[in-house]
PDB file with SEQRES, HELIX, SHEET and CRYST1 records, atoms N, CA, C and O in Angstrom:
SEQRES   1 A   80  MET ALA ASN LEU GLU LYS ILE GLU LEU PRO ASN GLN LEU          
SEQRES   2 A   80  VAL ALA VAL LEU ALA ASP PRO LEU LEU GLN LYS LEU MET          
SEQRES   3 A   80  LEU LEU ARG PRO SER ASN GLU SER GLN SER ARG VAL ASP          
SEQRES   4 A   80  ASN TRP LEU GLN ALA CYS ILE SER GLU THR ALA SER GLU          
SEQRES   5 A   80  ASP SER ASP PRO ASP ALA LEU MET ASP LEU LEU GLU VAL          
SEQRES   6 A   80  VAL GLN ASP TYR ILE ARG LEU THR HIS VAL ARG PRO SER          
SEQRES   7 A   80  PHE PRO                                                      
HELIX    1 AA1 ALA A    2  LYS A    6  1                                   5    
HELIX    2 AA2 ALA A   15  ALA A   18  1                                   4    
HELIX    3 AA3 PRO A   20  LEU A   28  1                                   9    
HELIX    4 AA4 ASN A   32  SER A   51  1                                  20    
HELIX    5 AA5 PRO A   56  THR A   73  1                                  18    
CRYST1    1.000    1.000    1.000  90.00  90.00  90.00 P 1           1          
ATOM      1  N   MET A   1    -132.305  26.108 -40.757  1.00  0.00           N  
ATOM      2  CA  MET A   1    -131.377  26.469 -39.709  1.00  0.00           C  
ATOM      3  C   MET A   1    -130.044  25.748 -39.905  1.00  0.00           C  
ATOM      4  O   MET A   1    -129.005  26.258 -39.484  1.00  0.00           O  
ATOM      5  N   ALA A   2    -130.056  24.589 -40.526  1.00  0.00           N  
ATOM      6  CA  ALA A   2    -128.820  23.847 -40.740  1.00  0.00           C  
ATOM      7  C   ALA A   2    -127.864  24.628 -41.629  1.00  0.00           C  
ATOM      8  O   ALA A   2    -126.653  24.602 -41.409  1.00  0.00           O  
ATOM      9  N   ASN A   3    -128.395  25.322 -42.632  1.00  0.00           N  
ATOM     10  CA  ASN A   3    -127.545  26.119 -43.518  1.00  0.00           C  
ATOM     11  C   ASN A   3    -126.948  27.308 -42.798  1.00  0.00           C  
ATOM     12  O   ASN A   3    -125.840  27.731 -43.125  1.00  0.00           O  
ATOM     13  N   LEU A   4    -127.645  27.848 -41.840  1.00  0.00           N  
ATOM     14  CA  LEU A   4    -127.149  28.983 -41.078  1.00  0.00           C  
ATOM     15  C   LEU A   4    -125.888  28.600 -40.309  1.00  0.00           C  
ATOM     16  O   LEU A   4    -124.993  29.426 -40.132  1.00  0.00           O  
ATOM     17  N   GLU A   5    -125.816  27.369 -39.859  1.00  0.00           N  
ATOM     18  CA  GLU A   5    -124.649  26.918 -39.116  1.00  0.00           C  
ATOM     19  C   GLU A   5    -123.401  26.870 -39.989  1.00  0.00           C  
ATOM     20  O   GLU A   5    -122.289  26.944 -39.465  1.00  0.00           O  
ATOM     21  N   LYS A   6    -123.553  26.749 -41.305  1.00  0.00           N  
ATOM     22  CA  LYS A   6    -122.418  26.660 -42.218  1.00  0.00           C  
ATOM     23  C   LYS A   6    -121.846  28.030 -42.567  1.00  0.00           C  
ATOM     24  O   LYS A   6    -120.715  28.116 -43.047  1.00  0.00           O  
ATOM     25  N   ILE A   7    -122.588  29.083 -42.342  1.00  0.00           N  
ATOM     26  CA  ILE A   7    -122.141  30.427 -42.683  1.00  0.00           C  
ATOM     27  C   ILE A   7    -121.159  30.903 -41.621  1.00  0.00           C  
ATOM     28  O   ILE A   7    -121.427  30.817 -40.423  1.00  0.00           O  
ATOM     29  N   GLU A   8    -120.030  31.401 -42.077  1.00  0.00           N  
ATOM     30  CA  GLU A   8    -119.008  31.907 -41.165  1.00  0.00           C  
ATOM     31  C   GLU A   8    -118.869  33.408 -41.332  1.00  0.00           C  
ATOM     32  O   GLU A   8    -118.974  33.933 -42.440  1.00  0.00           O  
ATOM     33  N   LEU A   9    -118.634  34.083 -40.241  1.00  0.00           N  
ATOM     34  CA  LEU A   9    -118.364  35.512 -40.303  1.00  0.00           C  
ATOM     35  C   LEU A   9    -116.972  35.730 -40.874  1.00  0.00           C  
ATOM     36  O   LEU A   9    -116.097  34.881 -40.701  1.00  0.00           O  
ATOM     37  N   PRO A  10    -116.752  36.845 -41.548  1.00  0.00           N  
ATOM     38  CA  PRO A  10    -115.427  37.105 -42.110  1.00  0.00           C  
ATOM     39  C   PRO A  10    -114.405  37.363 -41.011  1.00  0.00           C  
ATOM     40  O   PRO A  10    -114.756  37.736 -39.891  1.00  0.00           O  
ATOM     41  N   ASN A  11    -113.137  37.157 -41.350  1.00  0.00           N  
ATOM     42  CA  ASN A  11    -112.067  37.427 -40.388  1.00  0.00           C  
ATOM     43  C   ASN A  11    -112.037  38.902 -40.015  1.00  0.00           C  
ATOM     44  O   ASN A  11    -111.791  39.250 -38.860  1.00  0.00           O  
ATOM     45  N   GLN A  12    -112.286  39.757 -40.981  1.00  0.00           N  
ATOM     46  CA  GLN A  12    -112.319  41.194 -40.739  1.00  0.00           C  
ATOM     47  C   GLN A  12    -113.753  41.584 -40.385  1.00  0.00           C  
ATOM     48  O   GLN A  12    -114.544  41.920 -41.267  1.00  0.00           O  
ATOM     49  N   LEU A  13    -114.083  41.540 -39.108  1.00  0.00           N  
ATOM     50  CA  LEU A  13    -115.458  41.798 -38.692  1.00  0.00           C  
ATOM     51  C   LEU A  13    -115.899  43.237 -38.896  1.00  0.00           C  
ATOM     52  O   LEU A  13    -117.072  43.556 -38.705  1.00  0.00           O  
ATOM     53  N   VAL A  14    -114.983  44.105 -39.280  1.00  0.00           N  
ATOM     54  CA  VAL A  14    -115.378  45.473 -39.587  1.00  0.00           C  
ATOM     55  C   VAL A  14    -116.389  45.461 -40.735  1.00  0.00           C  
ATOM     56  O   VAL A  14    -117.187  46.390 -40.861  1.00  0.00           O  
ATOM     57  N   ALA A  15    -116.365  44.439 -41.559  1.00  0.00           N  
ATOM     58  CA  ALA A  15    -117.319  44.326 -42.660  1.00  0.00           C  
ATOM     59  C   ALA A  15    -118.758  44.295 -42.142  1.00  0.00           C  
ATOM     60  O   ALA A  15    -119.689  44.670 -42.854  1.00  0.00           O  
ATOM     61  N   VAL A  16    -118.928  43.846 -40.903  1.00  0.00           N  
ATOM     62  CA  VAL A  16    -120.262  43.778 -40.307  1.00  0.00           C  
ATOM     63  C   VAL A  16    -120.888  45.169 -40.216  1.00  0.00           C  
ATOM     64  O   VAL A  16    -122.107  45.311 -40.320  1.00  0.00           O  
ATOM     65  N   LEU A  17    -120.068  46.181 -40.024  1.00  0.00           N  
ATOM     66  CA  LEU A  17    -120.591  47.535 -39.862  1.00  0.00           C  
ATOM     67  C   LEU A  17    -121.282  48.046 -41.111  1.00  0.00           C  
ATOM     68  O   LEU A  17    -122.197  48.864 -41.020  1.00  0.00           O  
ATOM     69  N   ALA A  18    -120.860  47.580 -42.271  1.00  0.00           N  
ATOM     70  CA  ALA A  18    -121.404  48.108 -43.515  1.00  0.00           C  
ATOM     71  C   ALA A  18    -122.297  47.121 -44.263  1.00  0.00           C  
ATOM     72  O   ALA A  18    -122.901  47.488 -45.271  1.00  0.00           O  
ATOM     73  N   ASP A  19    -122.393  45.905 -43.803  1.00  0.00           N  
ATOM     74  CA  ASP A  19    -123.137  44.883 -44.534  1.00  0.00           C  
ATOM     75  C   ASP A  19    -124.363  44.435 -43.739  1.00  0.00           C  
ATOM     76  O   ASP A  19    -124.232  43.749 -42.726  1.00  0.00           O  
ATOM     77  N   PRO A  20    -125.557  44.824 -44.199  1.00  0.00           N  
ATOM     78  CA  PRO A  20    -126.783  44.449 -43.467  1.00  0.00           C  
ATOM     79  C   PRO A  20    -126.975  42.937 -43.329  1.00  0.00           C  
ATOM     80  O   PRO A  20    -127.540  42.483 -42.334  1.00  0.00           O  
ATOM     81  N   LEU A  21    -126.519  42.155 -44.300  1.00  0.00           N  
ATOM     82  CA  LEU A  21    -126.672  40.701 -44.194  1.00  0.00           C  
ATOM     83  C   LEU A  21    -125.802  40.131 -43.076  1.00  0.00           C  
ATOM     84  O   LEU A  21    -126.233  39.247 -42.336  1.00  0.00           O  
ATOM     85  N   LEU A  22    -124.587  40.637 -42.959  1.00  0.00           N  
ATOM     86  CA  LEU A  22    -123.726  40.186 -41.858  1.00  0.00           C  
ATOM     87  C   LEU A  22    -124.275  40.640 -40.513  1.00  0.00           C  
ATOM     88  O   LEU A  22    -124.140  39.934 -39.514  1.00  0.00           O  
ATOM     89  N   GLN A  23    -124.889  41.808 -40.485  1.00  0.00           N  
ATOM     90  CA  GLN A  23    -125.505  42.286 -39.246  1.00  0.00           C  
ATOM     91  C   GLN A  23    -126.631  41.349 -38.827  1.00  0.00           C  
ATOM     92  O   GLN A  23    -126.769  41.023 -37.647  1.00  0.00           O  
ATOM     93  N   LYS A  24    -127.429  40.920 -39.789  1.00  0.00           N  
ATOM     94  CA  LYS A  24    -128.521  39.991 -39.469  1.00  0.00           C  
ATOM     95  C   LYS A  24    -127.968  38.650 -38.997  1.00  0.00           C  
ATOM     96  O   LYS A  24    -128.520  38.029 -38.089  1.00  0.00           O  
ATOM     97  N   LEU A  25    -126.878  38.208 -39.617  1.00  0.00           N  
ATOM     98  CA  LEU A  25    -126.263  36.959 -39.185  1.00  0.00           C  
ATOM     99  C   LEU A  25    -125.799  37.062 -37.742  1.00  0.00           C  
ATOM    100  O   LEU A  25    -125.981  36.124 -36.965  1.00  0.00           O  
ATOM    101  N   MET A  26    -125.208  38.180 -37.378  1.00  0.00           N  
ATOM    102  CA  MET A  26    -124.762  38.354 -35.989  1.00  0.00           C  
ATOM    103  C   MET A  26    -125.941  38.358 -35.032  1.00  0.00           C  
ATOM    104  O   MET A  26    -125.817  37.908 -33.893  1.00  0.00           O  
ATOM    105  N   LEU A  27    -127.085  38.862 -35.484  1.00  0.00           N  
ATOM    106  CA  LEU A  27    -128.271  38.858 -34.629  1.00  0.00           C  
ATOM    107  C   LEU A  27    -128.852  37.450 -34.495  1.00  0.00           C  
ATOM    108  O   LEU A  27    -129.331  37.065 -33.428  1.00  0.00           O  
ATOM    109  N   LEU A  28    -128.805  36.689 -35.588  1.00  0.00           N  
ATOM    110  CA  LEU A  28    -129.367  35.342 -35.561  1.00  0.00           C  
ATOM    111  C   LEU A  28    -128.464  34.345 -34.842  1.00  0.00           C  
ATOM    112  O   LEU A  28    -128.934  33.375 -34.248  1.00  0.00           O  
ATOM    113  N   ARG A  29    -127.162  34.603 -34.908  1.00  0.00           N  
ATOM    114  CA  ARG A  29    -126.190  33.716 -34.266  1.00  0.00           C  
ATOM    115  C   ARG A  29    -125.248  34.547 -33.407  1.00  0.00           C  
ATOM    116  O   ARG A  29    -124.073  34.708 -33.737  1.00  0.00           O  
ATOM    117  N   PRO A  30    -125.774  35.075 -32.298  1.00  0.00           N  
ATOM    118  CA  PRO A  30    -124.948  35.962 -31.466  1.00  0.00           C  
ATOM    119  C   PRO A  30    -123.749  35.232 -30.868  1.00  0.00           C  
ATOM    120  O   PRO A  30    -123.798  34.046 -30.541  1.00  0.00           O  
ATOM    121  N   SER A  31    -122.678  36.000 -30.745  1.00  0.00           N  
ATOM    122  CA  SER A  31    -121.452  35.453 -30.182  1.00  0.00           C  
ATOM    123  C   SER A  31    -120.760  36.567 -29.413  1.00  0.00           C  
ATOM    124  O   SER A  31    -120.531  37.654 -29.945  1.00  0.00           O  
ATOM    125  N   ASN A  32    -120.432  36.292 -28.172  1.00  0.00           N  
ATOM    126  CA  ASN A  32    -119.718  37.291 -27.371  1.00  0.00           C  
ATOM    127  C   ASN A  32    -118.366  37.618 -27.994  1.00  0.00           C  
ATOM    128  O   ASN A  32    -117.923  38.766 -27.962  1.00  0.00           O  
ATOM    129  N   GLU A  33    -117.717  36.609 -28.557  1.00  0.00           N  
ATOM    130  CA  GLU A  33    -116.412  36.822 -29.177  1.00  0.00           C  
ATOM    131  C   GLU A  33    -116.528  37.748 -30.385  1.00  0.00           C  
ATOM    132  O   GLU A  33    -115.726  38.670 -30.537  1.00  0.00           O  
ATOM    133  N   SER A  34    -117.506  37.515 -31.232  1.00  0.00           N  
ATOM    134  CA  SER A  34    -117.687  38.362 -32.417  1.00  0.00           C  
ATOM    135  C   SER A  34    -118.030  39.787 -32.020  1.00  0.00           C  
ATOM    136  O   SER A  34    -117.478  40.738 -32.574  1.00  0.00           O  
ATOM    137  N   GLN A  35    -118.933  39.942 -31.071  1.00  0.00           N  
ATOM    138  CA  GLN A  35    -119.307  41.288 -30.639  1.00  0.00           C  
ATOM    139  C   GLN A  35    -118.124  41.995 -29.998  1.00  0.00           C  
ATOM    140  O   GLN A  35    -117.933  43.195 -30.192  1.00  0.00           O  
ATOM    141  N   SER A  36    -117.339  41.261 -29.244  1.00  0.00           N  
ATOM    142  CA  SER A  36    -116.154  41.844 -28.621  1.00  0.00           C  
ATOM    143  C   SER A  36    -115.153  42.310 -29.682  1.00  0.00           C  
ATOM    144  O   SER A  36    -114.539  43.366 -29.528  1.00  0.00           O  
ATOM    145  N   ARG A  37    -114.986  41.540 -30.745  1.00  0.00           N  
ATOM    146  CA  ARG A  37    -114.081  41.935 -31.819  1.00  0.00           C  
ATOM    147  C   ARG A  37    -114.558  43.203 -32.513  1.00  0.00           C  
ATOM    148  O   ARG A  37    -113.754  44.082 -32.821  1.00  0.00           O  
ATOM    149  N   VAL A  38    -115.859  43.305 -32.760  1.00  0.00           N  
ATOM    150  CA  VAL A  38    -116.417  44.519 -33.368  1.00  0.00           C  
ATOM    151  C   VAL A  38    -116.216  45.703 -32.421  1.00  0.00           C  
ATOM    152  O   VAL A  38    -115.806  46.781 -32.851  1.00  0.00           O  
ATOM    153  N   ASP A  39    -116.501  45.505 -31.148  1.00  0.00           N  
ATOM    154  CA  ASP A  39    -116.337  46.575 -30.152  1.00  0.00           C  
ATOM    155  C   ASP A  39    -114.894  47.063 -30.093  1.00  0.00           C  
ATOM    156  O   ASP A  39    -114.639  48.267 -30.070  1.00  0.00           O  
ATOM    157  N   ASN A  40    -113.954  46.122 -30.070  1.00  0.00           N  
ATOM    158  CA  ASN A  40    -112.539  46.493 -29.997  1.00  0.00           C  
ATOM    159  C   ASN A  40    -112.096  47.265 -31.234  1.00  0.00           C  
ATOM    160  O   ASN A  40    -111.361  48.247 -31.131  1.00  0.00           O  
ATOM    161  N   TRP A  41    -112.547  46.818 -32.399  1.00  0.00           N  
ATOM    162  CA  TRP A  41    -112.188  47.527 -33.626  1.00  0.00           C  
ATOM    163  C   TRP A  41    -112.762  48.938 -33.599  1.00  0.00           C  
ATOM    164  O   TRP A  41    -112.069  49.901 -33.929  1.00  0.00           O  
ATOM    165  N   LEU A  42    -114.019  49.061 -33.210  1.00  0.00           N  
ATOM    166  CA  LEU A  42    -114.655  50.384 -33.157  1.00  0.00           C  
ATOM    167  C   LEU A  42    -113.930  51.313 -32.196  1.00  0.00           C  
ATOM    168  O   LEU A  42    -113.683  52.477 -32.514  1.00  0.00           O  
ATOM    169  N   GLN A  43    -113.593  50.801 -31.035  1.00  0.00           N  
ATOM    170  CA  GLN A  43    -112.903  51.627 -30.045  1.00  0.00           C  
ATOM    171  C   GLN A  43    -111.571  52.129 -30.598  1.00  0.00           C  
ATOM    172  O   GLN A  43    -111.244  53.310 -30.479  1.00  0.00           O  
ATOM    173  N   ALA A  44    -110.815  51.228 -31.196  1.00  0.00           N  
ATOM    174  CA  ALA A  44    -109.510  51.610 -31.743  1.00  0.00           C  
ATOM    175  C   ALA A  44    -109.664  52.612 -32.888  1.00  0.00           C  
ATOM    176  O   ALA A  44    -108.928  53.596 -32.959  1.00  0.00           O  
ATOM    177  N   CYS A  45    -110.595  52.367 -33.755  1.00  0.00           N  
ATOM    178  CA  CYS A  45    -110.775  53.230 -34.922  1.00  0.00           C  
ATOM    179  C   CYS A  45    -111.272  54.616 -34.523  1.00  0.00           C  
ATOM    180  O   CYS A  45    -110.782  55.622 -35.037  1.00  0.00           O  
ATOM    181  N   ILE A  46    -112.229  54.675 -33.620  1.00  0.00           N  
ATOM    182  CA  ILE A  46    -112.751  55.973 -33.175  1.00  0.00           C  
ATOM    183  C   ILE A  46    -111.664  56.739 -32.434  1.00  0.00           C  
ATOM    184  O   ILE A  46    -111.500  57.940 -32.650  1.00  0.00           O  
ATOM    185  N   SER A  47    -110.921  56.065 -31.568  1.00  0.00           N  
ATOM    186  CA  SER A  47    -109.841  56.740 -30.834  1.00  0.00           C  
ATOM    187  C   SER A  47    -108.789  57.290 -31.781  1.00  0.00           C  
ATOM    188  O   SER A  47    -108.340  58.427 -31.630  1.00  0.00           O  
ATOM    189  N   GLU A  48    -108.400  56.485 -32.753  1.00  0.00           N  
ATOM    190  CA  GLU A  48    -107.382  56.908 -33.710  1.00  0.00           C  
ATOM    191  C   GLU A  48    -107.873  58.082 -34.559  1.00  0.00           C  
ATOM    192  O   GLU A  48    -107.145  59.052 -34.769  1.00  0.00           O  
ATOM    193  N   THR A  49    -109.093  57.989 -35.037  1.00  0.00           N  
ATOM    194  CA  THR A  49    -109.639  59.042 -35.895  1.00  0.00           C  
ATOM    195  C   THR A  49    -109.847  60.335 -35.122  1.00  0.00           C  
ATOM    196  O   THR A  49    -109.629  61.420 -35.660  1.00  0.00           O  
ATOM    197  N   ALA A  50    -110.265  60.230 -33.873  1.00  0.00           N  
ATOM    198  CA  ALA A  50    -110.551  61.426 -33.076  1.00  0.00           C  
ATOM    199  C   ALA A  50    -109.284  62.078 -32.535  1.00  0.00           C  
ATOM    200  O   ALA A  50    -109.263  63.292 -32.330  1.00  0.00           O  
ATOM    201  N   SER A  51    -108.229  61.304 -32.299  1.00  0.00           N  
ATOM    202  CA  SER A  51    -107.052  61.867 -31.649  1.00  0.00           C  
ATOM    203  C   SER A  51    -106.011  62.404 -32.624  1.00  0.00           C  
ATOM    204  O   SER A  51    -105.214  63.268 -32.257  1.00  0.00           O  
ATOM    205  N   GLU A  52    -106.003  61.919 -33.832  1.00  0.00           N  
ATOM    206  CA  GLU A  52    -105.017  62.376 -34.797  1.00  0.00           C  
ATOM    207  C   GLU A  52    -105.477  63.672 -35.455  1.00  0.00           C  
ATOM    208  O   GLU A  52    -106.608  64.123 -35.273  1.00  0.00           O  
ATOM    209  N   ASP A  53    -104.577  64.242 -36.211  1.00  0.00           N  
ATOM    210  CA  ASP A  53    -104.921  65.437 -36.980  1.00  0.00           C  
ATOM    211  C   ASP A  53    -105.595  65.025 -38.285  1.00  0.00           C  
ATOM    212  O   ASP A  53    -105.195  65.436 -39.374  1.00  0.00           O  
ATOM    213  N   SER A  54    -106.616  64.211 -38.141  1.00  0.00           N  
ATOM    214  CA  SER A  54    -107.306  63.720 -39.327  1.00  0.00           C  
ATOM    215  C   SER A  54    -108.430  64.674 -39.718  1.00  0.00           C  
ATOM    216  O   SER A  54    -108.809  65.578 -38.974  1.00  0.00           O  
ATOM    217  N   ASP A  55    -108.921  64.438 -40.869  1.00  0.00           N  
ATOM    218  CA  ASP A  55    -110.009  65.228 -41.416  1.00  0.00           C  
ATOM    219  C   ASP A  55    -111.250  65.048 -40.532  1.00  0.00           C  
ATOM    220  O   ASP A  55    -111.653  63.916 -40.265  1.00  0.00           O  
ATOM    221  N   PRO A  56    -111.856  66.141 -40.080  1.00  0.00           N  
ATOM    222  CA  PRO A  56    -113.065  66.012 -39.253  1.00  0.00           C  
ATOM    223  C   PRO A  56    -114.178  65.245 -39.966  1.00  0.00           C  
ATOM    224  O   PRO A  56    -115.010  64.609 -39.319  1.00  0.00           O  
ATOM    225  N   ASP A  57    -114.191  65.305 -41.288  1.00  0.00           N  
ATOM    226  CA  ASP A  57    -115.201  64.564 -42.042  1.00  0.00           C  
ATOM    227  C   ASP A  57    -115.023  63.059 -41.890  1.00  0.00           C  
ATOM    228  O   ASP A  57    -115.999  62.311 -41.929  1.00  0.00           O  
ATOM    229  N   ALA A  58    -113.774  62.610 -41.715  1.00  0.00           N  
ATOM    230  CA  ALA A  58    -113.521  61.176 -41.538  1.00  0.00           C  
ATOM    231  C   ALA A  58    -114.166  60.673 -40.252  1.00  0.00           C  
ATOM    232  O   ALA A  58    -114.744  59.586 -40.229  1.00  0.00           O  
ATOM    233  N   LEU A  59    -114.070  61.457 -39.186  1.00  0.00           N  
ATOM    234  CA  LEU A  59    -114.705  61.068 -37.929  1.00  0.00           C  
ATOM    235  C   LEU A  59    -116.219  61.063 -38.069  1.00  0.00           C  
ATOM    236  O   LEU A  59    -116.888  60.155 -37.575  1.00  0.00           O  
ATOM    237  N   MET A  60    -116.754  62.063 -38.734  1.00  0.00           N  
ATOM    238  CA  MET A  60    -118.212  62.116 -38.931  1.00  0.00           C  
ATOM    239  C   MET A  60    -118.691  60.933 -39.770  1.00  0.00           C  
ATOM    240  O   MET A  60    -119.741  60.357 -39.485  1.00  0.00           O  
ATOM    241  N   ASP A  61    -117.931  60.570 -40.797  1.00  0.00           N  
ATOM    242  CA  ASP A  61    -118.296  59.414 -41.620  1.00  0.00           C  
ATOM    243  C   ASP A  61    -118.302  58.136 -40.793  1.00  0.00           C  
ATOM    244  O   ASP A  61    -119.211  57.314 -40.912  1.00  0.00           O  
ATOM    245  N   LEU A  62    -117.283  57.973 -39.954  1.00  0.00           N  
ATOM    246  CA  LEU A  62    -117.202  56.799 -39.102  1.00  0.00           C  
ATOM    247  C   LEU A  62    -118.371  56.755 -38.121  1.00  0.00           C  
ATOM    248  O   LEU A  62    -118.964  55.699 -37.904  1.00  0.00           O  
ATOM    249  N   LEU A  63    -118.695  57.883 -37.539  1.00  0.00           N  
ATOM    250  CA  LEU A  63    -119.810  57.928 -36.584  1.00  0.00           C  
ATOM    251  C   LEU A  63    -121.143  57.640 -37.267  1.00  0.00           C  
ATOM    252  O   LEU A  63    -122.038  57.061 -36.651  1.00  0.00           O  
ATOM    253  N   GLU A  64    -121.285  58.032 -38.519  1.00  0.00           N  
ATOM    254  CA  GLU A  64    -122.506  57.708 -39.265  1.00  0.00           C  
ATOM    255  C   GLU A  64    -122.629  56.202 -39.488  1.00  0.00           C  
ATOM    256  O   GLU A  64    -123.719  55.640 -39.390  1.00  0.00           O  
ATOM    257  N   VAL A  65    -121.504  55.557 -39.789  1.00  0.00           N  
ATOM    258  CA  VAL A  65    -121.511  54.106 -39.974  1.00  0.00           C  
ATOM    259  C   VAL A  65    -121.901  53.424 -38.666  1.00  0.00           C  
ATOM    260  O   VAL A  65    -122.694  52.483 -38.666  1.00  0.00           O  
ATOM    261  N   VAL A  66    -121.346  53.895 -37.556  1.00  0.00           N  
ATOM    262  CA  VAL A  66    -121.673  53.324 -36.247  1.00  0.00           C  
ATOM    263  C   VAL A  66    -123.151  53.548 -35.930  1.00  0.00           C  
ATOM    264  O   VAL A  66    -123.824  52.654 -35.417  1.00  0.00           O  
ATOM    265  N   GLN A  67    -123.646  54.734 -36.236  1.00  0.00           N  
ATOM    266  CA  GLN A  67    -125.059  55.030 -35.994  1.00  0.00           C  
ATOM    267  C   GLN A  67    -125.954  54.084 -36.805  1.00  0.00           C  
ATOM    268  O   GLN A  67    -126.933  53.555 -36.279  1.00  0.00           O  
ATOM    269  N   ASP A  68    -125.626  53.874 -38.063  1.00  0.00           N  
ATOM    270  CA  ASP A  68    -126.414  52.963 -38.893  1.00  0.00           C  
ATOM    271  C   ASP A  68    -126.362  51.541 -38.347  1.00  0.00           C  
ATOM    272  O   ASP A  68    -127.371  50.835 -38.337  1.00  0.00           O  
ATOM    273  N   TYR A  69    -125.176  51.123 -37.891  1.00  0.00           N  
ATOM    274  CA  TYR A  69    -125.018  49.789 -37.322  1.00  0.00           C  
ATOM    275  C   TYR A  69    -125.920  49.624 -36.097  1.00  0.00           C  
ATOM    276  O   TYR A  69    -126.607  48.612 -35.958  1.00  0.00           O  
ATOM    277  N   ILE A  70    -125.914  50.608 -35.224  1.00  0.00           N  
ATOM    278  CA  ILE A  70    -126.742  50.545 -34.014  1.00  0.00           C  
ATOM    279  C   ILE A  70    -128.222  50.551 -34.371  1.00  0.00           C  
ATOM    280  O   ILE A  70    -129.016  49.818 -33.781  1.00  0.00           O  
ATOM    281  N   ARG A  71    -128.580  51.368 -35.326  1.00  0.00           N  
ATOM    282  CA  ARG A  71    -129.985  51.462 -35.731  1.00  0.00           C  
ATOM    283  C   ARG A  71    -130.483  50.125 -36.295  1.00  0.00           C  
ATOM    284  O   ARG A  71    -131.607  49.715 -36.005  1.00  0.00           O  
ATOM    285  N   LEU A  72    -129.669  49.455 -37.085  1.00  0.00           N  
ATOM    286  CA  LEU A  72    -130.092  48.205 -37.710  1.00  0.00           C  
ATOM    287  C   LEU A  72    -130.041  47.015 -36.763  1.00  0.00           C  
ATOM    288  O   LEU A  72    -130.911  46.146 -36.809  1.00  0.00           O  
ATOM    289  N   THR A  73    -129.029  46.972 -35.908  1.00  0.00           N  
ATOM    290  CA  THR A  73    -128.854  45.796 -35.047  1.00  0.00           C  
ATOM    291  C   THR A  73    -129.454  45.958 -33.659  1.00  0.00           C  
ATOM    292  O   THR A  73    -129.712  44.967 -32.975  1.00  0.00           O  
ATOM    293  N   HIS A  74    -129.680  47.200 -33.236  1.00  0.00           N  
ATOM    294  CA  HIS A  74    -130.153  47.493 -31.884  1.00  0.00           C  
ATOM    295  C   HIS A  74    -129.135  47.012 -30.838  1.00  0.00           C  
ATOM    296  O   HIS A  74    -129.485  46.703 -29.699  1.00  0.00           O  
ATOM    297  N   VAL A  75    -127.876  46.960 -31.261  1.00  0.00           N  
ATOM    298  CA  VAL A  75    -126.781  46.566 -30.368  1.00  0.00           C  
ATOM    299  C   VAL A  75    -125.865  47.763 -30.207  1.00  0.00           C  
ATOM    300  O   VAL A  75    -125.301  48.265 -31.180  1.00  0.00           O  
ATOM    301  N   ARG A  76    -125.726  48.208 -28.994  1.00  0.00           N  
ATOM    302  CA  ARG A  76    -124.840  49.343 -28.722  1.00  0.00           C  
ATOM    303  C   ARG A  76    -123.470  48.793 -28.362  1.00  0.00           C  
ATOM    304  O   ARG A  76    -123.337  48.006 -27.425  1.00  0.00           O  
ATOM    305  N   PRO A  77    -122.452  49.208 -29.107  1.00  0.00           N  
ATOM    306  CA  PRO A  77    -121.098  48.735 -28.774  1.00  0.00           C  
ATOM    307  C   PRO A  77    -120.733  49.109 -27.345  1.00  0.00           C  
ATOM    308  O   PRO A  77    -121.083  50.182 -26.853  1.00  0.00           O  
ATOM    309  N   SER A  78    -120.027  48.207 -26.701  1.00  0.00           N  
ATOM    310  CA  SER A  78    -119.575  48.496 -25.332  1.00  0.00           C  
ATOM    311  C   SER A  78    -118.070  48.621 -25.350  1.00  0.00           C  
ATOM    312  O   SER A  78    -117.361  47.711 -25.779  1.00  0.00           O  
ATOM    313  N   PHE A  79    -117.598  49.739 -24.888  1.00  0.00           N  
ATOM    314  CA  PHE A  79    -116.176  49.995 -24.841  1.00  0.00           C  
ATOM    315  C   PHE A  79    -115.700  49.896 -23.393  1.00  0.00           C  
ATOM    316  O   PHE A  79    -116.328  50.426 -22.477  1.00  0.00           O  
ATOM    317  N   PRO A  80    -114.565  49.196 -23.209  1.00  0.00           N  
ATOM    318  CA  PRO A  80    -114.049  49.056 -21.835  1.00  0.00           C  
ATOM    319  C   PRO A  80    -113.610  50.370 -21.258  1.00  0.00           C  
ATOM    320  O   PRO A  80    -113.154  50.421 -20.116  1.00  0.00           O  
TER     321      PRO A  80                                                      
END                                                                             
């Protein structure tokens, strides 16, 4: 457990969405601040992708990443 305390999450927490090891770290060392940062990034990214004249496939790809994140972590992002 002492080594776990030395591991730091990356500044760009979006990496958590695609990296199963970082997802496990967030589960083992939960932090409201880290989860809030992931939630805020997701909200901004989904809003931007859905509202612009972007490729519909880009939104579907993003939603698949979010689905995988939820499936692996059992944490549902909360958007204000």
